[in-house]
N, CA and C atoms as a LAMMPS dump frame, in Angstrom:
ITEM: TIMESTEP
0
ITEM: NUMBER OF ATOMS
603
ITEM: BOX BOUNDS ff ff ff
-5.0000000000000000e+02 5.0000000000000000e+02
-5.0000000000000000e+02 5.0000000000000000e+02
-5.0000000000000000e+02 5.0000000000000000e+02
ITEM: ATOMS id mol type element x y z
1 1 1 N -319.931 -227.098 169.669
2 1 2 C -320.233 -227.012 171.197
3 1 3 C -320.268 -228.477 171.295
4 2 1 N -319.619 -228.391 172.527
5 2 2 C -319.476 -229.899 173.049
6 2 3 C -320.631 -230.381 173.983
7 3 1 N -321.594 -230.833 173.924
8 3 2 C -322.84 -231.437 174.504
9 3 3 C -322.239 -232.27 175.98
10 4 1 N -323.157 -232.033 176.856
11 4 2 C -323.245 -232.973 178.025
12 4 3 C -323.573 -234.359 177.737
13 5 1 N -323.186 -235.342 178.443
14 5 2 C -324.058 -236.542 178.2
15 5 3 C -325.389 -236.671 179.772
16 6 1 N -325.357 -235.949 180.498
17 6 2 C -326.112 -235.693 181.169
18 6 3 C -327.28 -234.571 181.154
19 7 1 N -328.51 -234.97 181.829
20 7 2 C -329.223 -233.685 181.665
21 7 3 C -329.04 -232.831 182.494
22 8 1 N -329.047 -231.505 182.082
23 8 2 C -328.736 -230.684 183.511
24 8 3 C -329.706 -230.222 184.176
25 9 1 N -329.371 -230.162 185.4
26 9 2 C -330.202 -230.111 186.735
27 9 3 C -330.807 -228.254 186.104
28 10 1 N -331.959 -228.27 186.534
29 10 2 C -333.252 -227.534 185.87
30 10 3 C -332.761 -226.278 187.012
31 11 1 N -332.653 -226.118 188.049
32 11 2 C -332.316 -225.121 188.891
33 11 3 C -330.713 -224.122 189.014
34 12 1 N -329.89 -225.397 188.701
35 12 2 C -328.23 -224.894 188.792
36 12 3 C -327.502 -225.101 187.491
37 13 1 N -327.989 -225.782 186.583
38 13 2 C -327.553 -225.777 185.416
39 13 3 C -328.184 -225.393 184.084
40 14 1 N -328.955 -224.139 184.105
41 14 2 C -330.092 -224.316 183.234
42 14 3 C -329.352 -222.606 182.816
43 15 1 N -328.757 -221.827 182.278
44 15 2 C -328.857 -220.744 182.445
45 15 3 C -330.045 -219.554 182.044
46 16 1 N -330.07 -218.558 182.96
47 16 2 C -331.373 -217.542 182.855
48 16 3 C -332.182 -216.461 181.39
49 17 1 N -330.496 -216.785 180.622
50 17 2 C -330.71 -216.107 179.51
51 17 3 C -330.065 -214.445 179.458
52 18 1 N -329.234 -214.655 178.135
53 18 2 C -328.452 -213.528 177.593
54 18 3 C -329.424 -211.945 177.649
55 19 1 N -330.819 -212.385 177.928
56 19 2 C -331.87 -210.887 178.052
57 19 3 C -332.408 -210.482 179.158
58 20 1 N -332.177 -211.833 179.848
59 20 2 C -332.381 -211.722 181.419
60 20 3 C -332.079 -209.97 181.95
61 21 1 N -332.569 -208.867 182.681
62 21 2 C -333.958 -209.751 183.244
63 21 3 C -335.459 -209.377 182.617
64 22 1 N -335.377 -208.938 181.14
65 22 2 C -335.925 -208.29 180.79
66 22 3 C -336.92 -209.872 180.051
67 23 1 N -336.435 -210.733 179.57
68 23 2 C -336.431 -211.797 178.581
69 23 3 C -335.861 -212.952 180.08
70 24 1 N -336.59 -214.289 180.301
71 24 2 C -335.889 -215.217 180.913
72 24 3 C -336.55 -216.511 180.717
73 25 1 N -335.153 -217.477 180.979
74 25 2 C -335.391 -218.582 180.474
75 25 3 C -336.533 -219.004 182.013
76 26 1 N -337.204 -219.982 181.902
77 26 2 C -338.223 -220.099 182.784
78 26 3 C -338.884 -221.961 182.656
79 27 1 N -338.376 -222.478 184.056
80 27 2 C -338.581 -223.699 184.302
81 27 3 C -340.226 -224.015 184.899
82 28 1 N -341.026 -225.049 183.761
83 28 2 C -342.125 -225.642 183.846
84 28 3 C -342.548 -226.18 184.871
85 29 1 N -343.287 -226.176 186.001
86 29 2 C -343.273 -227.205 186.997
87 29 3 C -345.008 -227.244 187.05
88 30 1 N -346.044 -226.843 187.033
89 30 2 C -347.314 -227.254 186.901
90 30 3 C -347.867 -226.54 185.554
91 31 1 N -348.882 -227.387 185.391
92 31 2 C -349.885 -226.54 184.178
93 31 3 C -351.102 -226.206 184.529
94 32 1 N -351.78 -225.731 183.635
95 32 2 C -353.134 -225.305 184.261
96 32 3 C -354.072 -226.811 184.458
97 33 1 N -353.734 -227.343 183.899
98 33 2 C -354.884 -228.813 184.329
99 33 3 C -353.962 -229.912 185.144
100 34 1 N -353.32 -229.484 185.903
101 34 2 C -352.67 -229.769 186.71
102 34 3 C -353.787 -230.432 187.775
103 35 1 N -353.948 -231.364 188.771
104 35 2 C -354.771 -231.498 189.914
105 35 3 C -353.264 -232.281 191.139
106 36 1 N -352.609 -232.32 190.477
107 36 2 C -351.086 -232.393 191.642
108 36 3 C -350.47 -231.104 191.609
109 37 1 N -349.575 -230.807 192.904
110 37 2 C -348.925 -230.027 192.551
111 37 3 C -347.512 -230.631 192.587
112 38 1 N -346.772 -230.333 191.496
113 38 2 C -345.237 -230.948 191.372
114 38 3 C -343.88 -229.916 191.389
115 39 1 N -342.888 -230.452 191.809
116 39 2 C -341.894 -229.53 191.766
117 39 3 C -341.019 -230.55 192.5
118 40 1 N -339.926 -229.216 191.134
119 40 2 C -338.621 -230.168 191.728
120 40 3 C -338.092 -230.561 192.624
121 41 1 N -337.059 -231.984 192.848
122 41 2 C -336.394 -232.101 194.209
123 41 3 C -335.307 -231.414 193.75
124 42 1 N -334.988 -230.51 194.987
125 42 2 C -333.879 -229.621 194.859
126 42 3 C -332.473 -230.659 194.316
127 43 1 N -332.535 -231.528 195.467
128 43 2 C -331.047 -232.099 195.389
129 43 3 C -330.616 -233.116 193.92
130 44 1 N -331.557 -233.117 193.309
131 44 2 C -331.742 -233.853 191.838
132 44 3 C -331.932 -233.402 191.088
133 45 1 N -332.53 -232.73 190.996
134 45 2 C -333.431 -231.855 189.875
135 45 3 C -334.228 -232.406 189.466
136 46 1 N -335.114 -233.539 189.397
137 46 2 C -336.008 -234.583 188.995
138 46 3 C -337.562 -234.033 189.265
139 47 1 N -338.461 -234.08 189.001
140 47 2 C -339.502 -233.644 189.432
141 47 3 C -340.083 -234.46 190.857
142 48 1 N -341.064 -234.062 191.014
143 48 2 C -341.605 -234.963 192.155
144 48 3 C -342.786 -234.565 192.306
145 49 1 N -343.713 -235.246 193.154
146 49 2 C -345.16 -234.708 193.643
147 49 3 C -344.836 -234.289 194.771
148 50 1 N -345.343 -232.599 195.094
149 50 2 C -345.324 -231.971 196.398
150 50 3 C -346.803 -232.484 197.148
151 51 1 N -347.887 -232.15 196.046
152 51 2 C -348.764 -232.372 197.402
153 51 3 C -350.014 -232.627 196.282
154 52 1 N -351.146 -233.757 196.387
155 52 2 C -352.335 -233.242 195.775
156 52 3 C -353.178 -232.179 195.915
157 53 1 N -353.599 -231.535 195.295
158 53 2 C -354.683 -230.108 195.501
159 53 3 C -355.794 -230.539 195.836
160 54 1 N -356.102 -230.559 197.231
161 54 2 C -357.225 -230.694 197.961
162 54 3 C -358.398 -230.083 197.534
163 55 1 N -358.326 -228.723 196.954
164 55 2 C -359.398 -228.062 196.47
165 55 3 C -359.796 -227.887 195.039
166 56 1 N -360.55 -227.545 194.276
167 56 2 C -360.645 -227.857 192.637
168 56 3 C -359.733 -226.288 192.134
169 57 1 N -359.558 -226.044 192.813
170 57 2 C -358.385 -224.338 192.111
171 57 3 C -357.078 -224.817 191.602
172 58 1 N -357.152 -224.769 190.093
173 58 2 C -356.216 -224.739 189.476
174 58 3 C -355.406 -223.395 188.877
175 59 1 N -354.391 -224.027 188.533
176 59 2 C -353.171 -222.704 188.275
177 59 3 C -353.69 -221.996 187.375
178 60 1 N -354.015 -221.021 187.139
179 60 2 C -354.193 -220.23 185.701
180 60 3 C -353.382 -219.691 184.464
181 61 1 N -351.722 -220.213 185.303
182 61 2 C -351.345 -219.868 184.015
183 61 3 C -350.295 -221.078 184.067
184 62 1 N -348.909 -220.974 183.608
185 62 2 C -347.56 -221.876 183.184
186 62 3 C -346.949 -221.707 185.264
187 63 1 N -346.561 -222.443 185.845
188 63 2 C -345.977 -221.954 186.877
189 63 3 C -344.629 -222.648 187.379
190 64 1 N -343.836 -221.666 187.335
191 64 2 C -342.496 -222.834 187.968
192 64 3 C -341.564 -221.836 188.365
193 65 1 N -339.839 -221.749 187.64
194 65 2 C -339.504 -220.955 188.66
195 65 3 C -338.05 -219.799 187.565
196 66 1 N -337.339 -219.472 187.871
197 66 2 C -336.198 -218.588 187.185
198 66 3 C -335.199 -219.49 187.486
199 67 1 N -334.21 -220.095 186.67
200 67 2 C -333.121 -221.211 186.825
201 67 3 C -332.298 -219.799 187.689
202 68 1 N -331.325 -220.401 188.664
203 68 2 C -330.015 -219.927 189.144
204 68 3 C -330.645 -218.357 189.742
205 69 1 N -331.571 -218.457 190.135
206 69 2 C -332.08 -217.296 191.204
207 69 3 C -332.77 -218.366 192.844
208 70 1 N -332.486 -217.051 193.426
209 70 2 C -332.449 -217.627 194.789
210 70 3 C -333.339 -216.308 195.863
211 71 1 N -334.005 -216.741 196.72
212 71 2 C -334.734 -215.268 197.389
213 71 3 C -334.403 -215.621 198.532
214 72 1 N -333.465 -214.711 199.254
215 72 2 C -332.902 -214.421 200.469
216 72 3 C -332.937 -212.849 201.142
217 73 1 N -331.45 -212.572 201.21
218 73 2 C -331.702 -211.43 201.574
219 73 3 C -331.751 -209.885 201.009
220 74 1 N -331.347 -210.376 199.857
221 74 2 C -331.79 -208.955 198.877
222 74 3 C -333.438 -209.058 198.432
223 75 1 N -333.738 -210.06 198.492
224 75 2 C -335.541 -210.363 198.209
225 75 3 C -336.436 -209.159 199.515
226 76 1 N -335.546 -209.847 200.791
227 76 2 C -336.307 -209.471 201.74
228 76 3 C -336.135 -207.987 201.84
229 77 1 N -334.844 -207.494 201.096
230 77 2 C -334.917 -206.039 201.63
231 77 3 C -335.818 -204.902 200.769
232 78 1 N -335.861 -205.578 199.318
233 78 2 C -337.117 -205.344 198.684
234 78 3 C -338.53 -205.159 198.967
235 79 1 N -339.045 -206.296 199.642
236 79 2 C -340.264 -206.201 200.312
237 79 3 C -340.096 -204.804 201.018
238 80 1 N -338.934 -204.491 201.675
239 80 2 C -339.277 -203.21 202.688
240 80 3 C -340.437 -203.212 203.317
241 81 1 N -340.505 -204.11 204.37
242 81 2 C -341.826 -204.613 205.201
243 81 3 C -341.59 -205.289 206.889
244 82 1 N -341.747 -204.826 207.721
245 82 2 C -341.251 -205.127 208.716
246 82 3 C -341.415 -206.544 209.082
247 83 1 N -342.796 -206.766 208.443
248 83 2 C -343.243 -207.995 208.975
249 83 3 C -342.563 -209.437 208.205
250 84 1 N -341.78 -209.066 207.075
251 84 2 C -340.801 -209.882 206.372
252 84 3 C -339.597 -209.563 206.973
253 85 1 N -338.888 -211.474 207.521
254 85 2 C -337.986 -211.639 208.013
255 85 3 C -336.889 -211.897 207.026
256 86 1 N -337.135 -212.837 205.548
257 86 2 C -336.526 -213.333 204.914
258 86 3 C -337.345 -213.64 203.624
259 87 1 N -336.641 -213.594 202.738
260 87 2 C -336.924 -214.489 201.606
261 87 3 C -336.925 -215.703 201.695
262 88 1 N -338.052 -216.938 200.932
263 88 2 C -338.608 -217.779 201.152
264 88 3 C -337.857 -218.666 200.836
265 89 1 N -335.913 -218.897 200.699
266 89 2 C -335.157 -219.71 200.714
267 89 3 C -334.922 -220.428 199.303
268 90 1 N -335.842 -220.442 198.032
269 90 2 C -336.223 -220.984 197.044
270 90 3 C -336.225 -220.261 196.179
271 91 1 N -335.983 -221.117 194.534
272 91 2 C -335.886 -220.301 193.701
273 91 3 C -336.757 -219.348 193.368
274 92 1 N -336.83 -218.083 192.367
275 92 2 C -337.487 -217.41 192.345
276 92 3 C -339.002 -217.674 191.534
277 93 1 N -339.766 -218.015 191.922
278 93 2 C -341.032 -218.11 191.17
279 93 3 C -341.457 -217.428 190.252
280 94 1 N -342.369 -217.978 188.831
281 94 2 C -342.735 -217.374 187.766
282 94 3 C -343.782 -217.943 187.268
283 95 1 N -345.004 -216.86 186.979
284 95 2 C -346.64 -217.312 186.015
285 95 3 C -346.117 -217.327 185.001
286 96 1 N -345.973 -218.003 183.588
287 96 2 C -346.129 -217.526 182.432
288 96 3 C -347.294 -217.687 181.769
289 97 1 N -347.716 -216.264 181.2
290 97 2 C -349.175 -216.28 180.325
291 97 3 C -348.934 -216.83 179.086
292 98 1 N -349.673 -217.73 178.52
293 98 2 C -349.694 -217.993 177.416
294 98 3 C -351.119 -218.685 176.884
295 99 1 N -351.812 -218.217 175.523
296 99 2 C -352.895 -218.838 175.164
297 99 3 C -353.387 -220.079 174.608
298 100 1 N -351.975 -220.965 174.212
299 100 2 C -351.982 -222.408 173.757
300 100 3 C -352.013 -222.867 175.612
301 101 1 N -352.312 -224.267 174.83
302 101 2 C -353.026 -225.627 176.146
303 101 3 C -351.735 -226.243 175.928
304 102 1 N -351.006 -226.438 177.075
305 102 2 C -350.073 -227.677 177.131
306 102 3 C -350.287 -228.54 178.103
307 103 1 N -349.915 -229.517 177.938
308 103 2 C -350.429 -230.548 178.548
309 103 3 C -349.441 -231.107 179.99
310 104 1 N -348.246 -231.407 179.572
311 104 2 C -347.172 -231.807 180.43
312 104 3 C -346.283 -231.047 181.018
313 105 1 N -345.514 -231.16 182.415
314 105 2 C -345.083 -230.245 182.732
315 105 3 C -343.071 -230.655 182.638
316 106 1 N -342.427 -229.547 183.05
317 106 2 C -341.327 -230.298 182.919
318 106 3 C -340.493 -229.608 181.852
319 107 1 N -340.483 -228.521 181.318
320 107 2 C -339.912 -227.675 180.171
321 107 3 C -339.482 -226.434 180.082
322 108 1 N -338.765 -226.263 179.41
323 108 2 C -338.17 -225.029 179.654
324 108 3 C -338.835 -223.818 178.684
325 109 1 N -339.065 -222.555 179.005
326 109 2 C -339.682 -221.759 178.18
327 109 3 C -339.028 -220.214 178.023
328 110 1 N -338.923 -219.575 177.063
329 110 2 C -338.521 -218.342 177.223
330 110 3 C -339.716 -216.949 177.443
331 111 1 N -339.488 -216.581 178.37
332 111 2 C -340.712 -215.361 179.245
333 111 3 C -339.959 -213.856 179.259
334 112 1 N -341.142 -213.314 178.496
335 112 2 C -341.071 -211.942 178.774
336 112 3 C -341.875 -211.226 180.127
337 113 1 N -340.997 -210.55 181.031
338 113 2 C -340.998 -210.063 182.35
339 113 3 C -342.606 -208.982 182.045
340 114 1 N -343.848 -208.968 182.723
341 114 2 C -344.293 -207.873 182.959
342 114 3 C -344.513 -207.364 184.019
343 115 1 N -344.338 -208.082 184.754
344 115 2 C -344.685 -207.552 186.885
345 115 3 C -344.699 -208.859 187.717
346 116 1 N -345.073 -208.288 188.581
347 116 2 C -345.496 -209.209 189.802
348 116 3 C -345.976 -209.025 190.98
349 117 1 N -346.139 -210.268 191.625
350 117 2 C -346.909 -209.617 192.873
351 117 3 C -345.824 -210.63 193.861
352 118 1 N -346.331 -209.866 195.387
353 118 2 C -345.58 -209.725 196.326
354 118 3 C -346.152 -210.467 197.157
355 119 1 N -346.021 -211.748 197.644
356 119 2 C -346.914 -212.626 198.882
357 119 3 C -345.959 -212.562 199.615
358 120 1 N -346.845 -212.18 201.046
359 120 2 C -346.005 -212.817 202.562
360 120 3 C -346.557 -213.705 203.116
361 121 1 N -345.364 -215.046 202.863
362 121 2 C -346.047 -216.164 203.868
363 121 3 C -345.133 -216.629 204.87
364 122 1 N -346.157 -216.655 205.942
365 122 2 C -345.311 -216.5 207.051
366 122 3 C -343.887 -216.123 207.576
367 123 1 N -343.945 -214.74 207.31
368 123 2 C -343.321 -213.67 207.432
369 123 3 C -342.352 -214.233 206.236
370 124 1 N -342.453 -214.721 205.498
371 124 2 C -340.886 -214.768 204.144
372 124 3 C -342.172 -214.191 202.957
373 125 1 N -340.88 -213.309 202.443
374 125 2 C -341.154 -213.098 201.355
375 125 3 C -341.238 -213.448 199.998
376 126 1 N -342.425 -213.763 199.344
377 126 2 C -342.298 -214.918 198.293
378 126 3 C -343.337 -214.365 197.039
379 127 1 N -342.036 -213.651 195.929
380 127 2 C -342.394 -213.033 194.858
381 127 3 C -342.794 -213.898 194.182
382 128 1 N -344.062 -213.623 192.923
383 128 2 C -344.204 -214.328 191.699
384 128 3 C -343.915 -213.278 190.73
385 129 1 N -343.187 -213.379 190.314
386 129 2 C -343.122 -213.059 188.465
387 129 3 C -344.293 -213.215 187.582
388 130 1 N -344.737 -212.41 186.85
389 130 2 C -345.493 -212.462 185.923
390 130 3 C -344.825 -212.33 184.965
391 131 1 N -345.19 -213.016 183.781
392 131 2 C -344.631 -213.154 182.313
393 131 3 C -345.449 -213.811 181.139
394 132 1 N -344.817 -213.237 180.335
395 132 2 C -346.013 -213.648 178.798
396 132 3 C -344.84 -214.445 178.419
397 133 1 N -344.891 -215.599 177.562
398 133 2 C -344.559 -216.243 176.497
399 133 3 C -343.78 -216.062 175.297
400 134 1 N -342.704 -215.623 175.565
401 134 2 C -342.55 -214.685 173.746
402 134 3 C -342.444 -215.35 172.882
403 135 1 N -343.04 -214.151 172.228
404 135 2 C -343.951 -214.692 170.614
405 135 3 C -345.168 -215.361 171.029
406 136 1 N -345.94 -215.109 172.003
407 136 2 C -347.49 -216.146 172.071
408 136 3 C -348.491 -215.113 171.273
409 137 1 N -348.886 -215.985 170.428
410 137 2 C -350.267 -215.245 169.302
411 137 3 C -351.312 -214.15 170.23
412 138 1 N -351.472 -214.503 171.204
413 138 2 C -352.295 -213.557 171.861
414 138 3 C -351.296 -212.775 172.742
415 139 1 N -351.024 -213.04 173.476
416 139 2 C -350.497 -212.741 174.681
417 139 3 C -348.601 -211.727 174.791
418 140 1 N -348.498 -212.044 173.491
419 140 2 C -346.928 -212.357 173.261
420 140 3 C -346.857 -210.548 173.045
421 141 1 N -347.717 -209.403 173.101
422 141 2 C -347.583 -207.993 172.62
423 141 3 C -347.512 -207.711 173.733
424 142 1 N -347.844 -207.981 174.998
425 142 2 C -348.486 -207.357 176.199
426 142 3 C -346.639 -206.732 176.872
427 143 1 N -346.345 -205.954 177.431
428 143 2 C -344.94 -205.408 177.862
429 143 3 C -345.09 -205.027 179.327
430 144 1 N -346.58 -204.945 180.256
431 144 2 C -346.552 -204.455 181.495
432 144 3 C -347.714 -204.763 181.653
433 145 1 N -347.571 -205.133 183.187
434 145 2 C -348.985 -205.627 183.874
435 145 3 C -350.004 -204.951 183.874
436 146 1 N -350.109 -203.675 183.335
437 146 2 C -351.56 -202.947 183.248
438 146 3 C -351.796 -203.191 181.285
439 147 1 N -351.526 -203.608 180.937
440 147 2 C -351.785 -204.135 180.065
441 147 3 C -352.529 -205.424 179.958
442 148 1 N -351.83 -206.352 180.887
443 148 2 C -352.475 -207.796 180.626
444 148 3 C -354.486 -207.538 181.183
445 149 1 N -354.574 -208.948 180.511
446 149 2 C -356.417 -208.838 180.802
447 149 3 C -356.406 -208.266 182.495
448 150 1 N -357.272 -207.682 183.173
449 150 2 C -357.367 -207.721 184.928
450 150 3 C -358.046 -208.778 184.804
451 151 1 N -358.985 -209.957 184.471
452 151 2 C -359.725 -210.52 184.981
453 151 3 C -358.274 -212.19 184.815
454 152 1 N -357.528 -212.325 184.474
455 152 2 C -356.734 -212.82 184.436
456 152 3 C -356.125 -212.636 185.451
457 153 1 N -355.289 -211.368 185.687
458 153 2 C -354.357 -210.737 187.064
459 153 3 C -355.333 -211.011 188.083
460 154 1 N -356.659 -210.767 188.377
461 154 2 C -357.327 -211.071 189.302
462 154 3 C -357.127 -212.83 189.477
463 155 1 N -357.064 -213.602 188.651
464 155 2 C -357.183 -215.087 189.028
465 155 3 C -355.737 -215.952 189.41
466 156 1 N -355.151 -215.008 188.824
467 156 2 C -353.385 -215.401 189.245
468 156 3 C -353.518 -215.136 191.533
469 157 1 N -353.723 -213.641 191.177
470 157 2 C -354.031 -213.126 192.634
471 157 3 C -354.819 -214.033 193.284
472 158 1 N -355.951 -214.98 192.872
473 158 2 C -356.701 -215.25 193.596
474 158 3 C -356.437 -216.994 194.184
475 159 1 N -355.535 -217.383 193.557
476 159 2 C -354.609 -218.597 193.061
477 159 3 C -353.554 -218.717 194.348
478 160 1 N -352.644 -217.691 194.419
479 160 2 C -351.868 -217.889 195.429
480 160 3 C -352.056 -217.734 196.87
481 161 1 N -353.399 -216.392 196.64
482 161 2 C -354.302 -216.573 198.377
483 161 3 C -354.491 -217.696 199.17
484 162 1 N -354.873 -218.738 197.78
485 162 2 C -355.847 -219.882 198.048
486 162 3 C -354.723 -220.948 197.969
487 163 1 N -353.581 -221.391 197.332
488 163 2 C -353.462 -222.202 196.869
489 163 3 C -352.653 -223.385 197.749
490 164 1 N -352.638 -222.587 198.944
491 164 2 C -351.628 -223.411 200.248
492 164 3 C -352.667 -224.466 201.112
493 165 1 N -354.377 -223.421 200.844
494 165 2 C -354.95 -223.849 201.553
495 165 3 C -355.45 -225.418 201.964
496 166 1 N -355.922 -226.101 203.216
497 166 2 C -356.107 -227.168 202.949
498 166 3 C -357.603 -227.342 203.631
499 167 1 N -358.536 -228.245 203.265
500 167 2 C -359.861 -228.334 203.698
501 167 3 C -359.67 -228.059 205.825
502 168 1 N -360.559 -227.652 206.612
503 168 2 C -360.471 -227.293 207.738
504 168 3 C -359.003 -226.756 208.287
505 169 1 N -358.344 -225.617 207.266
506 169 2 C -356.932 -225.308 207.709
507 169 3 C -356.674 -224.158 206.406
508 170 1 N -356.695 -223.093 206.861
509 170 2 C -357.187 -221.751 206.011
510 170 3 C -355.309 -221.482 206.298
511 171 1 N -354.405 -221.499 205.532
512 171 2 C -352.897 -220.698 205.553
513 171 3 C -352.679 -219.117 205.465
514 172 1 N -352.218 -218.889 206.522
515 172 2 C -351.936 -217.132 206.292
516 172 3 C -351.139 -216.815 205.226
517 173 1 N -351.754 -216.379 203.934
518 173 2 C -350.803 -215.765 203.543
519 173 3 C -351.516 -213.813 203.404
520 174 1 N -350.954 -213.326 203.009
521 174 2 C -350.997 -212.026 202.739
522 174 3 C -350.381 -211.262 201.09
523 175 1 N -351.553 -210.793 200.728
524 175 2 C -351.213 -209.955 199.334
525 175 3 C -350.416 -208.681 199.83
526 176 1 N -348.811 -208.637 199.613
527 176 2 C -348.302 -207.429 198.973
528 176 3 C -348.306 -206.353 197.971
529 177 1 N -347.459 -206.089 197.955
530 177 2 C -347.085 -204.747 196.17
531 177 3 C -347.363 -205.953 195.225
532 178 1 N -348.06 -205.039 194.474
533 178 2 C -348.54 -205.644 193.061
534 178 3 C -347.819 -204.788 191.894
535 179 1 N -346.966 -205.172 191.677
536 179 2 C -346.091 -204.353 191.082
537 179 3 C -346.107 -204.272 189.326
538 180 1 N -344.9 -202.959 188.905
539 180 2 C -345.173 -203.843 187.236
540 180 3 C -343.26 -204.374 186.576
541 181 1 N -343.326 -203.99 185.449
542 181 2 C -342.148 -204.543 185.078
543 181 3 C -341.103 -203.712 185.432
544 182 1 N -340.734 -202.425 185.691
545 182 2 C -339.554 -202.59 185.971
546 182 3 C -339.434 -202.854 187.828
547 183 1 N -340.062 -202.895 188.692
548 183 2 C -339.703 -203.643 189.934
549 183 3 C -339.026 -204.935 189.789
550 184 1 N -340.141 -205.79 189.055
551 184 2 C -339.859 -207.317 188.609
552 184 3 C -338.87 -207.225 188.216
553 185 1 N -338.139 -206.725 187.178
554 185 2 C -337.093 -206.59 186.623
555 185 3 C -335.533 -206.425 188.032
556 186 1 N -335.9 -205.568 188.602
557 186 2 C -335.315 -205.873 189.729
558 186 3 C -335.051 -206.955 191.009
559 187 1 N -336.471 -207.098 190.8
560 187 2 C -336.424 -208.438 192.116
561 187 3 C -335.932 -209.632 191.18
562 188 1 N -335.881 -210.01 190.116
563 188 2 C -334.972 -210.686 189.595
564 188 3 C -333.4 -210.501 189.618
565 189 1 N -332.863 -209.465 189.132
566 189 2 C -331.896 -208.998 189.593
567 189 3 C -331.57 -209.699 190.866
568 190 1 N -332.217 -208.84 192.052
569 190 2 C -332.017 -209.183 193.071
570 190 3 C -331.684 -210.998 193.44
571 191 1 N -332.353 -211.69 193.012
572 191 2 C -332.77 -212.937 193.409
573 191 3 C -331.751 -213.827 192.55
574 192 1 N -330.974 -213.163 191.586
575 192 2 C -329.647 -213.374 190.821
576 192 3 C -328.766 -213.197 191.519
577 193 1 N -328.54 -212.115 192.762
578 193 2 C -327.592 -211.829 193.346
579 193 3 C -327.5 -212.6 194.506
580 194 1 N -329.338 -212.952 194.952
581 194 2 C -328.665 -213.845 196.439
582 194 3 C -328.182 -215.176 195.921
583 195 1 N -328.756 -215.622 194.501
584 195 2 C -327.873 -216.994 193.938
585 195 3 C -327.213 -217.222 194.574
586 196 1 N -325.578 -216.006 193.861
587 196 2 C -324.654 -216.118 193.613
588 196 3 C -323.906 -215.683 195.08
589 197 1 N -324.868 -215.47 196.122
590 197 2 C -324.127 -215.087 197.08
591 197 3 C -324.216 -216.121 197.764
592 198 1 N -325.249 -217.172 197.954
593 198 2 C -325.357 -218.419 198.55
594 198 3 C -324.766 -219.538 198.085
595 199 1 N -324.633 -219.698 196.509
596 199 2 C -323.683 -220.627 195.804
597 199 3 C -322.269 -220.271 195.611
598 200 1 N -322.166 -219.314 195.637
599 200 2 C -320.637 -218.597 195.275
600 200 3 C -320.456 -218.847 194.311
601 201 1 N -321.4 -218.251 193.211
602 201 2 C -321.054 -218.644 192.181
603 201 3 C -320.331 -217.183 191.705
């Protein structure tokens, strides 16, 4: 195999994985100890600071995105809600549950899809796939969202309903459908199709 002398762009240069949508590659931007919200710079693929978290809420799981996905018209159609006018025009977000403590971001992980949340953020569908780290000693046997600890799912829901709040300013984010693995796989497939349409892949 010929290796590139350049680092792959995390969004465009990394494959989603041969087992997608059941098992996907995820690029992790934020870990649970982060008090800064990091994200990739779309143009360069480098990590950048998006904003410091203003409140004490910390992400309850590894958080990032699925490479070679994009949330546009097909994601909007899946939402099936008149309030939703589009996808959020970003790669598809993913939360990866693991019992391991990981202290730094900017890495790839194999993640098995178990469900997802559909947020509506200012009329945009902002889906969050929920997955478990493949082969995780504690959570690795979970197959569907209903098998995951309810308290953990509740924390993930609360985080995403509040993580964009600023002191003195509350952003209106609504919780739409909470869905199981079969719907989550359809969301991933739609985001892959939106990516191919956007980037003529």
